[in-house]
C-alpha positions as CSV (number, residue, x, y, z in Angstrom):
1,M,0.0,0.0,0.0
2,P,1.5,3.4,-1.0
3,H,2.3,6.0,1.7
4,A,0.4,9.3,1.7
5,V,3.7,11.1,2.2
6,T,7.4,10.1,2.2
7,A,8.0,7.6,5.0
8,P,10.6,8.6,7.7
9,T,14.0,7.2,7.3
10,L,14.6,4.1,9.5
11,R,17.5,4.9,12.0
12,T,19.9,2.0,12.5
13,L,23.0,1.5,14.6
14,A,26.1,-0.6,13.9
15,V,26.6,-4.0,15.6
16,A,30.2,-4.6,16.4
17,G,31.9,-7.2,14.1
18,R,28.7,-8.0,12.1
19,D,27.1,-6.8,8.9
20,E,23.6,-6.5,10.1
21,R,22.4,-3.3,11.8
22,F,20.2,-2.7,14.8
23,P,16.9,-0.8,13.9
24,V,16.0,1.9,16.3
25,N,12.4,1.9,17.5
26,R,12.1,4.0,20.6
27,I,14.6,5.6,23.0
28,F,13.8,5.5,26.7
29,C,16.0,7.4,29.1
30,V,16.3,7.0,32.8
31,G,16.5,10.2,34.8
32,R,19.0,10.8,37.7
33,N,20.2,7.2,38.0
34,Y,23.5,8.0,39.6
35,A,23.4,9.5,43.1
36,A,26.3,11.9,42.6
37,H,24.6,13.3,39.4
38,A,21.3,13.6,41.3
39,R,23.1,15.7,43.9
40,E,24.8,17.9,41.3
41,M,21.4,18.6,39.7
42,G,20.0,19.6,43.1
43,A,17.9,16.5,43.6
44,D,17.6,14.0,46.5
45,P,19.8,11.0,45.7
46,D,17.7,8.6,47.7
47,R,16.5,5.5,45.9
48,E,13.1,6.8,44.7
49,P,11.3,4.9,42.0
50,P,13.0,5.5,38.6
51,F,11.4,7.9,36.1
52,F,11.8,8.0,32.4
53,F,11.6,10.4,29.5
54,M,11.9,9.7,25.8
55,K,13.9,10.8,22.7
56,P,12.7,10.3,19.2
57,A,14.3,7.7,16.9
58,Q,15.6,10.7,15.0
59,A,17.8,11.5,17.9
60,A,20.0,8.4,17.2
61,V,23.3,9.0,15.6
62,D,25.6,6.2,14.5
63,A,28.8,6.9,16.3
64,S,30.5,3.6,15.5
65,A,33.2,5.8,13.8
66,P,34.1,9.4,14.7
67,V,31.2,11.6,14.0
68,A,30.2,15.3,14.2
69,I,26.9,16.6,15.4
70,P,25.5,20.1,15.0
71,Y,25.2,22.6,17.8
72,P,21.4,22.7,18.2
73,P,19.5,26.0,18.0
74,K,17.9,27.9,20.9
75,T,20.4,27.0,23.5
76,A,23.5,28.4,25.1
77,K,24.2,25.4,27.4
78,L,24.6,22.2,25.4
79,H,25.6,19.6,28.0
80,H,27.2,16.1,27.6
81,E,25.9,13.1,29.5
82,I,27.8,9.8,29.0
83,E,25.6,6.7,29.4
84,L,25.4,2.9,29.2
85,V,22.9,2.1,26.4
86,V,20.8,-1.1,26.5
87,A,19.5,-2.5,23.2
88,I,16.3,-4.6,23.5
89,G,16.1,-7.7,21.3
90,E,13.0,-9.4,22.7
91,G,10.0,-7.4,23.7
92,G,7.5,-8.0,26.5
93,A,5.3,-6.5,29.1
94,D,5.5,-6.9,32.9
95,I,8.9,-8.4,32.7
96,V,10.2,-9.5,36.1
97,A,13.7,-8.4,37.0
98,A,15.0,-12.0,37.3
99,D,14.1,-12.6,33.6
100,A,14.9,-9.1,32.3
101,L,18.4,-9.7,30.9
102,R,17.3,-12.3,28.4
103,H,15.4,-9.5,26.6
104,V,18.7,-7.6,26.0
105,Y,20.3,-7.8,22.6
106,G,23.4,-5.9,23.6
107,Y,25.1,-2.8,25.0
108,A,26.7,0.4,23.7
109,V,28.2,3.7,24.8
110,G,26.0,6.7,24.2
111,L,25.6,10.4,24.8
112,D,22.4,12.1,25.9
113,M,23.1,15.6,24.6
114,T,21.0,18.1,26.5
115,R,19.9,21.7,26.0
116,R,20.3,22.3,29.8
117,D,19.0,25.8,29.8
118,L,15.8,24.8,28.1
119,Q,15.5,21.7,30.3
120,L,15.9,23.6,33.6
121,A,13.6,26.4,32.5
122,A,10.9,23.9,31.6
123,R,11.5,22.0,34.9
124,D,11.1,25.1,37.0
125,K,7.8,25.9,35.3
126,G,6.5,22.3,35.7
127,R,6.5,21.8,32.0
128,P,7.7,18.8,29.9
129,W,11.4,18.6,29.0
130,E,10.9,18.0,25.3
131,F,12.8,20.9,23.9
132,G,15.7,20.3,26.4
133,K,16.1,16.5,25.7
134,S,14.1,15.3,22.7
135,F,15.7,16.9,19.7
136,A,17.2,15.4,16.6
137,L,20.8,14.1,16.6
138,S,20.9,14.3,20.4
139,A,21.9,10.7,21.0
140,P,25.2,9.6,19.4
141,I,25.6,5.9,20.1
142,G,28.5,3.6,19.4
143,A,28.6,0.1,18.0
144,I,26.4,-2.3,19.9
145,R,28.2,-5.3,21.5
146,R,26.0,-8.3,21.6
147,A,25.2,-9.8,25.0
148,Q,25.8,-13.3,23.6
149,D,29.4,-12.2,22.9
150,I,30.2,-10.1,26.1
151,G,27.7,-11.2,28.7
152,H,25.9,-8.6,30.8
153,P,28.3,-6.0,32.3
154,N,27.5,-4.9,35.8
155,S,30.8,-3.3,36.8
156,A,32.8,-1.2,34.3
157,A,34.5,2.1,34.3
158,I,32.5,4.8,32.4
159,T,34.4,8.0,31.3
160,L,34.1,11.0,29.2
161,T,36.8,13.5,28.1
162,V,36.4,16.8,26.3
163,N,39.4,17.8,24.2
164,G,41.4,15.2,26.1
165,Q,40.5,16.6,29.5
166,P,38.5,14.4,32.0
167,R,34.9,15.5,32.6
168,Q,33.0,12.4,33.8
169,A,34.3,9.3,35.5
170,S,32.5,6.6,37.5
171,N,31.5,3.0,37.3
172,I,28.2,1.5,36.0
173,D,28.0,-0.4,39.3
174,Q,27.0,2.9,40.8
175,L,23.6,2.8,38.9
176,I,20.9,3.4,41.5
177,W,18.6,1.2,39.4
178,S,20.2,-1.7,37.6
179,V,19.6,-2.6,34.0
180,A,17.3,-5.5,35.0
181,E,15.3,-3.3,37.4
182,C,14.9,-0.5,34.8
183,I,13.6,-3.0,32.2
184,A,11.2,-4.4,34.8
185,V,9.8,-1.1,35.8
186,L,9.6,0.3,32.3
187,S,7.9,-2.8,30.9
188,A,5.2,-2.5,33.6
189,Y,4.1,0.8,32.1
190,D,4.6,0.0,28.4
191,A,5.4,-3.2,26.6
192,L,9.0,-3.1,25.3
193,E,9.5,-3.9,21.6
194,P,12.5,-5.2,19.6
195,G,14.6,-2.2,18.6
196,D,13.9,-0.2,21.7
197,L,16.9,1.5,23.4
198,I,17.3,2.3,27.1
199,M,19.8,5.0,28.1
200,T,20.5,4.2,31.7
201,G,21.5,7.6,33.1
202,T,24.7,9.6,33.5
203,P,27.2,10.0,36.3
204,E,28.4,13.3,37.8
205,G,30.5,15.8,35.9
206,V,28.0,16.9,33.2
207,N,29.0,20.2,31.7
208,A,28.8,22.4,28.5
209,V,30.5,21.9,25.2
210,V,30.9,24.4,22.4
211,A,31.5,24.2,18.7
212,G,34.8,22.6,18.0
213,D,34.9,20.5,21.1
214,V,35.7,16.8,20.8
215,M,34.1,14.3,23.2
216,A,35.5,10.8,23.8
217,G,33.3,8.4,25.7
218,A,34.2,5.0,26.9
219,I,32.8,2.1,29.0
220,A,35.2,-0.7,29.7
221,G,34.5,-3.7,27.5
222,L,32.4,-1.7,25.0
223,S,33.2,0.2,21.8
224,G,34.2,3.8,22.6
225,I,32.9,6.8,20.8
226,T,34.4,10.1,19.5
227,V,31.9,12.9,18.9
228,S,32.7,16.4,17.9
229,V,30.5,19.5,17.9
230,A,30.5,20.9,14.4
231,R,31.7,24.5,14.0
């Protein structure tokens, strides 16, 4: 059946060491999932139930090779947030935490780029964060490493440098809510589908980048990313 208008381009990500690509369906993001980052954002780091926001599939950028992203409009504070990304291979609703990891296709390094000034202005007015978080090309993601190849990492250094200088450094074992717990909670609200991505939150050290800056993100055992901000 013909489409009434041109169909959107399917966004896909590289899979490390393989020819097939991972199709991006939805991008779920976990808010304030490291205690130190919650504190630097002025929030209570206690283990409150996780909350989620979304980015569109158009946010995904294949960062399996060095890539440049544009500085987005309407912001003076574009912040970096390095994150462990979970790629869902098998969907399901009401998934229990004990079974959650079998739904994971693999893992990647990603950046949740944030128009911080717009996000905070919206937050202070009790409005949605859409313009601060959910914009095109705001989620560069590296090559996905399959879980069947690497297992399910639960302790690994996570770091980000900007122009070679350290900005963020922690360990994914500091996640307040684990990958399995995030999958369980999220799937209770909305059935997960193959192709969904979950960005699991960022550690402390978020800060601004400007045109010309080069970000290098890494999680031990995964494929690192190099992302520059176009001039």
